[in-house]
C-alpha positions in Angstrom: 13.7 12.9 7.9 13.2 9.2 7.0 10.4 7.3 8.5 9.4 3.6 8.2 6.4 2.0 9.7 6.0 -1.8 9.5 2.7 -3.5 10.0 2.5 -7.3 10.4 -0.2 -10.0 10.7 -2.7 -8.2 8.5 -5.4 -9.9 6.4 -7.8 -9.4 3.5 -10.5 -11.4 5.1 -13.5 -11.9 4.8 -13.9 -12.1 1.1 -14.4 -8.6 -0.3 -12.4 -6.9 2.5 -10.4 -3.7 1.5 -7.8 -2.3 3.9 -6.9 1.4 3.7 -4.0 3.2 5.5 -3.7 6.9 5.9 -0.3 8.7 5.3 0.1 12.3 6.1 2.8 14.1 4.0 3.9 17.2 5.9 6.8 18.3 3.7 6.6 19.1 0.0 8.8 16.8 -2.1 8.5 13.8 0.1 8.8 10.3 -1.4 6.5 7.5 -0.3 7.1 3.8 -0.7 4.5 1.2 0.2 5.3 -2.5 0.0 3.0 -5.5 0.8 4.3 -9.0 1.2 1.6 -11.6 1.0 1.3 -15.4 1.6 2.2 -17.4 -1.5 -0.4 -20.0 -0.7 -3.3 -17.7 -1.4 -4.4 -15.1 -4.0 -2.3 -12.1 -5.0 -3.1 -8.6 -3.7 -3.2 -5.2 -5.3 -1.9 -2.0 -3.8 -2.8 1.5 -4.8 -1.8 5.0 -3.7 -4.7 7.5 -3.6 -5.1 11.2 -2.9 -7.4 12.5 -0.1 -10.3 12.6 -2.5 -9.7 9.1 -3.8 -7.9 10.0 -7.1 -5.5 7.3 -8.1 -1.9 8.4 -7.9 -0.1 5.2 -8.6 -0.9 1.4 -8.9 1.5 -1.0 -7.2 3.5 -3.3 -9.4 4.3 -6.9 -8.9 7.8 -7.2 -7.4 8.0 -11.0 -7.6 8.3 -13.3 -4.5 4.7 -12.5 -3.5 5.3 -8.8 -3.1 3.6 -5.7 -4.6 4.9 -2.2 -4.2 4.3 1.4 -5.2 6.8 4.3 -4.9 5.7 7.9 -5.5 8.3 10.7 -5.7 8.0 14.4 -4.9 4.6 14.3 -3.3 2.9 17.6 -2.3 1.9 18.0 1.3 -1.5 16.5 2.1 -3.3 13.3 3.1 -2.8 10.1 1.0 -4.1 6.6 1.3 -2.7 3.2 0.6 -5.4 0.8 -0.4 -4.9 -3.0 -0.4 -7.3 -5.6 -1.7 -7.4 -9.0 -3.4 -6.6 -8.9 -7.1 -9.8 -10.9 -7.8 -13.1 -10.7 -6.1 -13.8 -13.7 -3.9 -10.2 -14.0 -2.8 -8.4 -13.3 0.5 -4.9 -13.4 1.9 -2.6 -12.6 4.8 0.1 -9.9 4.4 2.5 -7.5 6.0 2.9 -3.9 5.0 5.8 -1.4 5.1 5.3 2.3 4.6 8.3 4.5 4.3 8.9 8.2 3.5 12.1 10.0 2.6 12.6 13.7 2.0 
């Protein structure tokens, strides 16, 4: 089953803010894609996919047009986290986020 959850009007603010989103994978072999679109007038953002214990699974890559994304394939069941923060300390920005899963 495909699921997509859009989040809008989000912000890395105040300076030093880190946003974390939980994703529960309930079926082995699920693919997860996280895409953040941020305001071009402010600093770029980073996006990371982490396991339940905080181990890095995948760093997002710059997709151009003020977008960063990460796509992980064939995940095992479990709890994962998407972490978004400013690329440089002292920066902030507004953004939207889309999380989607496919079997």
